[in-house]
C-alpha positions in Angstrom: 16.7 41.8 149.9 16.7 38.1 149.9 14.0 38.2 146.8 16.4 40.0 144.7 17.9 37.8 142.1 20.0 38.3 139.1 20.6 35.7 135.9 23.6 34.7 134.6 23.5 32.6 131.4 25.6 31.8 128.3 27.4 28.9 126.2 30.6 26.9 127.5 32.7 26.1 125.0 36.0 24.2 124.6 39.3 25.7 123.2 37.9 24.4 119.5 34.8 26.5 119.9 32.6 23.3 120.7 29.9 23.5 123.2 30.5 21.5 126.4 27.7 19.4 128.1 27.4 18.6 131.6 29.5 21.2 133.1 28.1 22.3 136.8 27.6 25.9 137.3 27.5 26.9 141.1 27.3 29.9 143.2 26.6 29.4 147.2 23.7 27.2 147.2 22.4 27.8 143.5 23.4 25.2 141.0 22.8 24.3 137.1 24.2 22.2 134.4 24.9 22.9 130.7 22.8 21.2 128.2 23.9 19.3 124.9 24.5 22.8 123.3 26.5 24.0 126.0 23.8 26.3 127.2 23.4 27.1 130.9 21.0 29.3 133.0 21.7 30.5 136.7 19.8 32.3 139.2 21.9 34.3 141.6 21.7 36.5 144.4 21.9 40.3 143.4 23.5 43.4 144.9 26.3 41.3 146.6 29.6 40.3 145.4 29.2 36.6 144.4 32.0 34.0 143.0 30.8 31.8 140.1 32.6 28.4 139.7 32.2 26.3 136.4 33.7 22.8 136.7 34.1 19.6 134.5 35.7 16.4 135.0 37.4 16.7 131.7 38.4 20.3 131.9 40.1 22.7 134.4 38.0 25.0 136.7 36.9 28.2 135.9 35.7 31.1 138.3 34.8 34.8 138.2 33.5 37.2 140.5 30.7 39.8 140.1 28.2 42.0 141.6 24.8 42.0 139.8 21.7 44.6 139.6 18.5 43.3 140.8 17.0 41.4 137.5 20.2 41.9 135.6 20.6 39.5 132.9 24.6 39.0 132.8 26.0 36.9 129.8 29.1 34.8 130.5 30.4 32.5 127.7 33.5 30.8 129.2 36.3 28.8 127.3 37.3 25.9 129.4 40.9 24.5 129.0 41.5 20.7 128.8 42.6 19.4 132.0 45.8 17.1 130.9 45.9 15.5 134.2 42.6 13.6 133.7 43.6 10.0 132.3 41.2 7.7 131.0 37.9 9.7 131.0 35.8 10.1 128.0 33.1 12.7 127.6 31.3 12.7 124.2 30.5 16.2 123.3 27.0 17.2 121.7 28.9 17.8 118.3 31.2 14.7 118.4 27.9 12.8 119.1 26.7 14.1 115.8 29.7 13.4 114.1 29.2 9.5 115.3 25.6 9.3 113.8 26.2 11.1 110.5 24.5 14.4 111.4 25.6 17.6 109.3 25.5 20.8 111.7 25.4 24.4 110.0 25.5 27.6 111.9 22.8 30.0 111.6 24.8 32.7 110.5 25.7 31.1 107.3 22.0 30.7 106.6 21.4 34.4 107.1 24.2 35.5 104.7 23.9 32.8 101.9 22.7 34.3 98.5 19.5 32.5 98.0 16.7 32.7 95.2 14.2 30.8 97.2 15.1 33.0 100.3 14.8 29.9 102.7 16.7 27.4 104.7 16.2 24.7 102.6 18.5 26.5 99.9 21.4 25.7 102.4 20.4 22.2 102.9 20.8 21.9 98.8 24.4 22.7 99.2 24.9 20.0 101.8 26.2 16.2 101.3 23.7 14.1 99.6 21.0 16.6 98.8 20.1 17.9 95.2 17.7 20.2 93.4 17.4 21.5 90.0 14.7 24.2 90.8 16.1 27.5 92.3 12.3 28.8 93.0 11.6 25.8 94.9 12.3 25.0 98.6 12.0 21.3 97.7 15.0 18.8 97.5 15.7 15.6 96.8 18.1 13.2 99.0 19.9 10.2 97.2 17.3 9.1 94.9 14.3 10.2 96.9 11.4 12.7 96.1 10.2 15.4 97.7 7.6 13.7 99.7 10.5 11.5 101.4 12.2 14.2 103.8 11.1 14.6 107.1 11.0 18.1 108.7 11.2 19.2 112.3 11.0 22.0 114.4 11.8 21.6 118.1 10.6 18.0 117.6 7.2 19.1 116.0 6.8 17.4 112.6 6.0 20.0 109.8 3.9 19.4 106.6 4.1 20.7 103.2 1.4 22.0 100.7 -0.4 19.3 98.6 -1.4 20.8 95.5 1.6 22.6 94.6 2.7 22.0 91.1 5.4 24.6 90.4 8.3 26.4 92.3 7.1 29.9 91.6 3.7 29.3 93.4 5.3 28.2 96.7 6.1 31.3 98.4 7.4 30.9 101.6 8.5 27.7 103.3 7.7 27.1 106.8 11.3 27.6 108.3 12.2 31.2 109.2 15.9 31.6 109.3 15.9 34.4 111.5 14.2 32.2 114.3 16.7 29.2 114.0 19.1 28.4 116.6 20.4 25.1 115.3 20.0 23.3 111.8 20.8 19.5 112.0 20.5 17.4 108.8 20.7 13.7 108.0 21.0 12.1 104.5 20.1 8.6 105.5 20.4 5.8 108.0 19.1 8.2 110.7 17.5 6.6 114.3 14.4 5.0 115.0 13.4 8.1 117.0 12.7 9.8 113.8 9.6 9.3 111.8 8.9 6.9 109.1 10.4 8.5 105.5 12.8 7.0 103.5 15.3 9.8 102.8 16.4 12.2 105.3 15.8 14.3 108.1 16.0 18.2 108.5 15.8 18.9 112.4 15.7 22.6 113.1 15.6 24.2 116.7 14.1 27.7 117.2 15.7 30.3 119.6 15.2 30.6 123.4 16.0 34.3 123.5 18.3 35.3 126.5 17.7 39.1 126.3 15.8 41.5 124.2 16.5 41.3 120.4 15.0 42.4 117.1 16.0 42.2 113.4 14.9 43.4 110.1 15.8 42.5 106.8 14.6 44.0 103.5 15.3 43.7 99.9 13.3 44.0 96.5 12.5 40.4 97.3 10.4 41.0 100.3 10.9 42.0 104.0 11.1 40.2 107.4 11.2 41.2 111.1 11.7 39.4 114.3 11.5 40.2 117.9 12.6 38.1 120.6 11.8 39.1 124.3 12.4 37.8 127.9 10.5 38.7 131.1 12.0 40.2 134.2 11.9 37.0 136.2 13.4 35.0 133.2 10.4 32.8 133.2 8.7 33.6 129.7 10.7 33.7 126.6 9.2 34.7 123.2 10.4 35.1 119.6 8.2 35.8 116.7 8.6 36.7 113.1 6.5 38.2 110.3 7.9 37.6 106.5 6.7 38.8 103.1 8.0 37.6 100.0 7.6 38.6 96.4 9.2 36.7 93.6 8.2 39.1 90.6 11.8 40.0 89.9 12.6 36.0 89.0 9.5 35.4 87.4 9.6 38.6 85.2 13.4 37.2 84.1 11.9 34.2 82.6 10.9 33.9 78.8 7.3 34.1 79.5 6.0 37.8 79.7 3.5 37.8 82.6 1.3 40.2 84.7 2.6 38.7 88.0 0.8 39.5 91.5 1.7 37.2 94.4 1.4 37.7 98.0 3.4 35.6 100.1 3.5 36.2 103.9 3.4 34.5 107.1 3.6 35.1 111.1 5.3 32.7 113.6 6.1 32.7 117.1 7.5 30.3 119.5 6.8 30.8 123.3 8.7 29.3 126.1 7.5 29.4 129.7 9.3 28.2 132.8 6.6 27.0 135.0 8.9 25.6 137.7 12.6 24.3 137.6 11.3 21.1 136.3 8.5 22.0 134.1 8.9 24.0 130.6 5.9 24.7 128.5 6.3 25.8 124.7 4.0 26.9 121.8 4.9 26.9 118.4 2.4 28.9 116.2 2.3 29.9 112.3 -0.1 31.3 110.0 0.8 31.5 106.3 -1.2 33.0 103.3 0.3 32.4 99.8 -1.6 33.8 97.2 -0.6 33.3 93.4 -2.3 35.4 90.7 -0.6 34.7 87.4 -1.7 36.0 84.1 0.8 34.9 81.1 1.1 37.2 77.9 3.4 35.9 75.4 6.7 34.0 75.2 8.9 33.1 72.7 11.9 30.4 72.9 14.6 30.3 70.2 16.2 26.7 69.9 17.6 24.3 67.0 20.8 24.9 65.5 22.9 27.7 63.9 22.2 26.4 60.5 18.4 25.7 61.3 17.2 28.0 63.9 13.4 27.3 65.0 11.4 29.5 67.5 8.4 28.8 69.4 5.8 31.8 69.7 3.3 31.5 72.0 -0.1 34.2 72.6 -2.0 33.5 75.8 -5.2 34.1 77.1 -6.6 33.8 80.5 -5.2 33.5 84.2 -4.3 31.4 87.2 -5.7 32.1 90.7 -4.2 29.7 93.4 -4.4 30.2 97.2 -2.5 28.3 100.0 -3.9 29.1 103.7 -2.0 27.2 106.4 -2.5 27.6 110.0 -0.5 25.6 112.4 -0.1 25.2 116.5 1.6 22.9 118.6 1.9 22.9 122.3 5.0 21.1 124.0 5.5 20.4 127.7 8.8 19.2 129.1 8.9 17.6 132.4 12.3 16.6 134.1 11.2 14.2 136.7 15.0 13.8 138.1 18.5 14.0 136.7 18.0 10.8 134.9 14.4 10.9 133.3 13.1 13.5 131.1 9.3 13.3 130.0 7.8 15.3 127.0 4.2 15.8 125.8 3.5 17.3 122.3 0.2 18.1 120.7 -0.2 19.8 117.3 -2.8 20.8 114.7 -2.4 21.4 111.0 -5.0 23.0 109.0 -4.4 23.7 105.0 -7.1 25.1 102.7 -5.7 25.1 99.0 -7.2 26.3 95.7 -6.0 26.0 92.2 -8.1 27.6 89.5 -6.8 28.2 86.0 -8.2 28.8 82.6 -5.2 29.4 80.3 -5.3 29.3 76.6 -2.2 29.1 74.3 -2.1 29.6 70.7 1.5 28.6 69.3 3.2 29.4 66.2 6.5 27.2 65.3 8.3 28.6 62.6 11.7 29.6 61.0 13.5 32.4 62.5 15.3 35.4 60.8 19.1 34.8 61.4 20.2 37.5 59.0 22.9 39.5 61.2 21.9 43.2 60.8 18.3 42.7 59.6 15.8 44.7 61.5 13.7 41.6 61.9 16.4 39.1 63.2 15.2 36.8 65.7 11.4 37.1 64.4 9.4 34.1 63.3 9.1 34.4 59.6 7.4 31.4 58.4 5.2 28.9 60.3 5.7 25.5 60.1 3.4 24.6 62.9 0.0 26.2 64.5 -1.9 25.0 67.4 -3.7 25.7 70.6 -4.0 24.4 74.0 -6.5 24.9 76.5 -6.0 23.9 80.4 -8.6 24.1 82.9 -8.7 23.4 86.4 -10.9 23.7 89.7 -9.0 22.0 92.6 -9.7 22.3 96.1 -8.4 20.8 99.1 -9.0 20.8 103.0 -6.4 19.0 105.0 -6.9 18.9 109.0 -4.2 17.0 110.8 -4.2 16.2 114.7 -1.2 14.8 116.4 -0.6 13.8 120.1 2.7 12.4 121.4 4.8 11.2 124.2 8.3 11.2 124.2 10.5 10.1 127.3 14.2 9.4 127.9 16.4 7.6 130.8 19.9 8.3 131.4 22.0 5.9 133.5 26.0 6.5 133.1 26.8 5.8 129.7 23.4 4.4 128.7 20.5 6.5 127.1 17.1 4.7 126.7 14.5 6.8 124.6 10.9 6.0 123.6 7.9 7.6 122.2 4.0 6.7 121.5 2.1 9.2 118.7 -1.4 9.2 117.3 -2.1 11.0 114.1 -5.7 11.6 112.7 -5.8 13.0 109.3 -9.1 14.5 107.6 -8.9 15.2 103.8 -11.5 16.5 101.5 -10.4 16.9 98.0 -12.2 18.0 94.5 -10.0 17.4 91.4 -11.1 18.6 88.4 -9.0 19.5 85.4 -8.9 18.8 81.9 -6.6 19.6 78.7 -7.5 20.1 75.0 -5.1 20.0 72.5 -5.6 21.6 68.8 -3.0 21.3 66.2 -3.5 23.0 62.7 -7.3 22.9 63.1 -7.8 19.5 64.4 -8.3 18.1 68.0 -5.5 15.7 69.0 -7.4 13.0 71.1 -5.9 11.1 73.8 -2.8 8.9 73.0 -4.6 5.8 74.2 -7.8 6.4 71.9 -7.8 4.8 68.0 -5.2 6.5 66.2 -6.0 8.7 63.1 -4.3 10.2 60.3 -5.4 13.9 60.4 -4.9 16.2 58.7 -5.0 14.2 55.7 -8.3 12.3 56.3 -11.0 13.8 58.5 -11.9 12.3 61.7 -15.7 12.4 62.4 -15.7 11.3 65.9 -16.6 13.5 69.2 -13.9 16.1 70.5 -12.8 14.8 73.8 -10.3 16.2 76.1 -6.7 15.0 75.8 -6.2 14.8 79.4 -9.4 14.5 81.7 -9.5 14.1 85.7 -12.5 14.4 87.9 -12.6 13.1 91.3 -14.1 14.1 94.7 -12.5 12.5 97.7 -13.2 12.5 101.7 -10.6 10.4 103.3 -9.8 9.8 106.7 -6.5 8.3 107.9 -5.8 7.2 111.6 -2.2 6.3 112.7 -0.4 5.0 115.9 3.3 4.8 115.6 5.9 4.1 118.6 9.7 3.5 118.9 11.9 2.8 121.4 16.0 3.0 120.9 19.2 2.5 123.2 22.0 4.3 122.9 25.7 3.6 124.7 29.1 5.1 124.5 32.3 3.5 126.0 36.0 3.6 125.8 37.7 0.4 124.7 40.7 -1.0 126.1 42.6 0.5 123.1 41.5 4.0 124.3 39.1 4.2 121.3 35.9 5.7 121.6 32.8 3.6 121.0 29.0 4.7 120.4 26.1 2.2 119.6 22.7 2.7 118.9 19.8 0.6 118.3 16.2 0.8 117.9 12.9 -0.1 116.3 9.5 1.8 115.2 6.3 0.3 114.7 3.5 1.9 112.3 -0.2 1.0 112.2 -2.5 3.1 109.7 -6.2 2.7 108.8 -7.5 4.6 105.7 -11.2 5.1 105.5 -13.9 7.4 104.1 -16.8 8.1 101.7 -16.9 5.4 99.2 -13.9 3.5 100.6 -13.3 0.2 101.8 -11.3 0.4 105.0 -7.8 -0.8 105.2 -5.5 -1.4 108.1 -1.8 -2.0 107.7 1.3 -2.5 110.1 5.1 -2.1 109.8 7.9 -2.7 112.0 11.3 -1.0 111.3 14.5 -2.0 112.9 17.3 0.3 112.8 20.8 0.6 114.3 24.3 2.7 114.1 27.5 2.2 115.2 30.3 4.7 115.5 34.4 4.2 116.2 36.9 6.8 116.8 40.0 5.0 117.1 43.2 6.3 119.4 45.0 7.3 116.4 47.3 10.1 115.6 45.0 11.1 112.9 41.8 12.3 114.2 39.1 10.2 112.3 35.7 8.9 113.2 34.2 5.5 111.3 30.3 5.0 111.2 27.8 2.3 109.8 24.2 2.8 109.9 21.1 1.2 108.5 18.2 -0.7 108.8 14.7 -1.3 107.5 13.0 1.7 106.6 9.3 2.2 105.8 7.2 5.0 104.4 3.5 4.4 105.2 1.4 6.4 102.3 0.3 10.1 103.0 -2.9 11.2 101.2 -1.0 12.1 98.3 0.5 8.7 97.7 -2.9 7.0 98.0 -4.4 9.0 95.2 -3.6 7.6 91.5 -3.2 9.4 88.2 -6.9 9.7 87.8 -7.3 11.1 91.1 -9.2 7.8 92.7 -8.2 6.7 96.4 -6.5 3.4 96.6 -7.0 2.5 100.3 -4.8 -0.6 100.2 -1.4 1.1 99.1 1.3 -0.4 100.9 4.1 1.2 102.6 7.4 1.5 100.2 10.3 -0.5 102.0 14.0 0.4 101.9 16.8 -1.9 103.3 19.3 0.9 103.7 22.9 0.8 104.5 25.2 3.7 105.0 29.1 3.5 105.6 31.0 6.8 106.5 34.2 8.5 107.6 35.0 11.8 109.1 38.5 13.2 108.9 39.6 16.3 110.7 43.0 17.7 110.4 45.0 20.9 109.9 45.8 22.8 106.4 47.8 25.9 106.6 47.4 25.6 110.4 43.6 25.9 110.0 40.9 23.3 110.8 39.4 21.3 108.0 37.2 18.4 107.8 36.7 15.9 105.1 33.4 13.7 105.3 32.6 10.8 103.1 29.6 8.3 103.1 28.9 5.5 100.5 25.2 4.0 100.9 23.1 1.4 99.2 19.0 1.3 99.0 17.2 -1.5 97.8 13.3 -0.8 97.5 10.5 -2.7 97.1 6.7 -2.2 97.1 7.8 1.4 95.2 4.9 3.5 94.5 6.1 4.9 91.0 5.5 8.4 90.4 5.9 11.0 87.4 7.4 14.3 88.3 6.7 17.7 86.7 8.3 20.9 88.3 7.4 19.8 91.9 4.1 18.2 91.1 4.0 14.6 91.8 1.7 12.3 90.7 1.5 8.3 92.0 0.7 5.3 90.5 -0.7 4.0 93.7 -0.2 0.3 92.6 3.1 -0.7 94.4 4.1 -2.1 91.1 8.1 -1.9 91.0 11.4 -2.3 92.7 14.2 0.0 92.6 17.6 0.4 94.1 19.9 3.5 94.5 23.6 3.6 95.5 26.1 6.3 95.3 29.2 8.4 97.3 28.9 11.6 98.8 32.2 13.8 99.7 32.2 17.0 101.7 35.2 19.2 102.5 34.5 21.8 105.0 37.2 24.1 106.5 38.7 27.7 106.7 40.0 28.4 103.4 40.0 31.9 104.2 41.1 32.4 107.8 38.1 33.2 110.4 35.6 31.8 107.6 33.7 28.7 106.9 33.3 27.2 103.5 32.5 23.7 101.9 32.8 21.8 98.8 30.7 18.9 98.2 30.5 16.2 95.6 28.1 13.3 94.8 27.5 10.4 92.6 24.1 8.6 92.3 22.4 6.0 90.5 19.0 5.0 91.0 16.8 2.8 88.8 13.3 1.1 89.0 11.7 -2.1 87.6 8.2 -1.5 86.7 5.8 -4.7 86.7 9.3 -6.9 85.4 9.8 -4.6 82.3 13.4 -4.1 83.2 15.4 -1.3 85.1 15.3 2.3 83.9 16.3 5.6 85.5 13.9 6.6 88.1 13.0 10.7 87.7 15.4 11.5 90.5 18.3 9.9 89.0 20.8 13.0 89.3 23.9 11.3 88.4 26.5 13.7 89.5 26.5 16.8 91.9 29.1 19.6 92.7 28.1 22.1 95.2 30.2 24.8 96.7 29.5 27.8 99.2 32.8 30.1 99.5 33.0 32.6 101.8 35.7 35.4 101.6 36.7 39.0 102.4 39.1 41.8 101.3 42.1 41.7 103.5 42.5 45.2 103.9 39.0 45.6 104.4 37.7 42.7 106.6 34.2 44.5 106.9 33.7 43.8 102.9 32.7 40.1 102.7 31.5 37.8 100.0 29.4 34.8 99.7 29.4 32.6 96.6 26.8 29.8 96.2 27.7 27.5 93.0 25.9 24.1 92.0 26.1 22.0 89.0 23.9 19.1 88.6 23.8 16.5 85.6 20.2 16.5 84.0 17.4 14.2 85.6 14.8 12.2 83.2 12.0 14.4 82.5 12.5 15.4 79.0 9.8 13.3 77.5 6.2 13.9 77.0 4.1 13.3 80.1 2.2 10.7 78.6 5.0 9.1 76.8 5.8 5.3 78.1 9.0 5.6 80.1 10.5 2.8 78.8 10.4 4.2 75.3 11.3 7.7 76.1 14.3 8.3 78.7 14.9 11.7 77.5 17.0 13.7 80.1 16.9 17.5 80.9 19.9 19.5 80.2 22.5 20.0 83.1 21.7 22.3 85.9 24.3 25.0 86.5 23.8 28.1 88.6 25.8 30.7 90.6 24.6 33.1 93.0 26.9 35.8 94.7 26.2 38.3 97.4 28.8 41.1 98.5 27.9 42.9 101.9 29.5 45.5 104.1 29.4 45.5 107.8 28.9 48.5 109.5 28.2 46.9 112.8 28.4 43.4 114.4 29.7 41.7 117.7 33.5 42.7 116.5 32.6 46.2 115.2 30.9 48.1 118.2 30.4 51.9 118.4 30.4 54.3 121.4 27.3 55.9 123.0 26.2 58.8 120.8 27.2 57.2 117.5 24.5 56.9 115.4 25.3 53.1 114.8 25.4 52.5 118.7 21.8 51.1 118.8 22.8 48.5 116.2 24.2 45.2 117.2 24.3 44.2 113.6 23.9 46.4 110.5 24.9 45.0 106.8 24.2 46.5 103.5 24.4 43.9 100.7 24.2 43.5 96.9 23.2 40.0 95.2 23.7 38.8 91.7 21.5 35.7 91.2 22.7 33.2 88.3 25.8 35.3 87.6 26.4 33.3 84.2 22.8 33.7 83.3 22.6 29.8 82.4 19.5 28.8 80.8 18.3 25.7 82.8 15.3 23.9 82.1 12.9 22.3 84.4 10.5 20.6 81.8 9.8 20.6 78.0 6.7 21.8 76.2 5.8 19.5 73.1 4.4 21.0 70.1 3.9 19.4 66.6 4.9 20.3 62.9 1.9 19.8 61.0 3.7 19.0 57.8 6.1 16.3 59.1 4.2 15.3 61.9 7.4 16.0 63.8 7.1 16.6 67.7 9.5 19.3 69.2 10.7 19.3 72.7 10.9 23.1 73.5 12.7 23.8 77.1 10.8 25.5 79.7 13.4 27.6 81.2 13.8 29.0 84.7 15.1 32.4 85.7 17.7 34.5 84.2 20.1 37.0 85.8 18.7 38.9 88.7 19.9 41.9 90.7 19.0 42.4 94.2 19.7 45.0 97.1 19.2 44.1 101.1 19.8 45.4 104.2 20.1 43.4 107.6 19.9 44.9 110.9 19.9 43.7 114.6 18.9 45.6 117.7 
């Protein structure tokens, strides 16, 4: 009988539904303490009457009495009331601490319900303060003037990598992050602490669930399906959560102006396993296998442009196809050892292997001509007279094999209000890359030579030189990169004489890396990155938090940043450097007797040793010569609150200006110079039918540079793409959830959640362009920039269920 035990667990909240860390949970001789997320777990005797007590110096004591069955898992989520008799005691909760350091936190339930064309967590990140994107098919995002390679992503403290060869959003398939497995999502748009890695722009910190009971979910729609299963062993020591996903973007690709045969297979499997070896030692494993196959055969395309008086159309007939494949295997082990109440030690080892193939031969033959604009004519919209003809042949045989190993130790020491954290990491990167791609352009029967070759006046006079590709890149690289990085940081929270709350953080990172390989002269470099943060909550009637953060941030180059525009690896590329300052304010208030929060951040970045790049769709190509300086500054605002009672919505606004000076030629806009951003996520429901809910995601971004030909000198051409406007809406009806349960025997009784939904993507069918295709008028030698439009309006049905 003494061996028979039960488990009590849950999340401890305050009256504002915020988690409370450091709560003592006791029952006889058994004892537990809630963590930073308010979660606790306590083993208690079974088959006898027990009393469980919750105590905290800031809150009133809470007790309950129960008799539990053997191996029963009993969930209790108590709400503690503030102990008003306590004076002069300050306890910084997890959520308040995140406010001090400028981290945005989002509920996983919003991720699940938000209408998303890319189907990933990143689509939610794009609506947050400081983040932008103009590509609904991509999971990539830009943060405050940085590019896609400048963002850190972690899952349970394990760094995640993105593919190397992806050039188009519709090739991406599934991002690593599985929304069904997420427990917490934290995002920082800059000024982050030294414990995070060496990138210039942002940190996305994801925590996967540790199940407290058996659970199963299934989500299905016309865009794909996903299922997950969470388990917990009888003794409560082994917990697993696993998910499998399949995605098919055919609906979106078929809504574009190019008619295609499209056969994608995007699928992955992930698992996160937690094993409590002892009360002090917890072991974790994170595994992932991802297969993204992209088979694409374009057929025809017609794009009408010009004016009402002078309508022009581009008509293209295609031959050939593209076959891409991206296979990724990832595994990571993590050991967490609680030496005592003050010291926590961690050891993390991970391996990432990616094999990527990009093969295509596509011939496009075009006609550029006048369009029949006679209303009522049966040939309305057809090209009647050709002003230009030509063809373009693109070829690629690109292969990349990347193998990355990591071994990392982290630790923390806490004493009273002081917290010291440290870390040491070794990374080995083995990259094998073959790059073979070329492009031949023919216009009106003659071959267009590279722009840097001797000019000719075809077609008026024949040119008798050899036919050469317009672009030709060939390279084979075997590259090894060894990295050692370390950090140390100190955090402190206290109360001033004025009863204001003060939070301080200071830290430093160091990073040493060596680039070597075949036909490469080995190069070793070291950088040191100091960072600091200060947060202050005055003792005012208004609930406000002020914060200031910044430091010297470096981004040591990854393999793609070492490879220049012709595919050669330049081993002595320096780390890009940024002096970053962020000043923020957070104001919490009541409006209509409901909670609201206004966040604002102003920032400035001064960048040197900038590795300039070109951006086409999502493909980034670097110059690899550190030939520029740059700056970025702006202001971000976000208003969160219950615009509708019981729901969370937000509106975000951003202003950004970022420019670069290449080889002292003067400042011009960078490829990510997105001046204005407006985003809104709005939730609502029908008052008389509260189970009928609506989710609206709206984005407006001003155009970025990228409308010029890819070969053009950016100092001559600074053409911008058109503004990006998009609205996605989801409507769902809840048949079952935590607030709507059904009696035993009812067909809905087994479901913890069951929702039927209908989604409309791009409600107003705005034609957003991602790049321009440039063609010539043979008679005038005039070039036209024809927009390559993204997806049109798409309808989708879906069902979500949880057992």
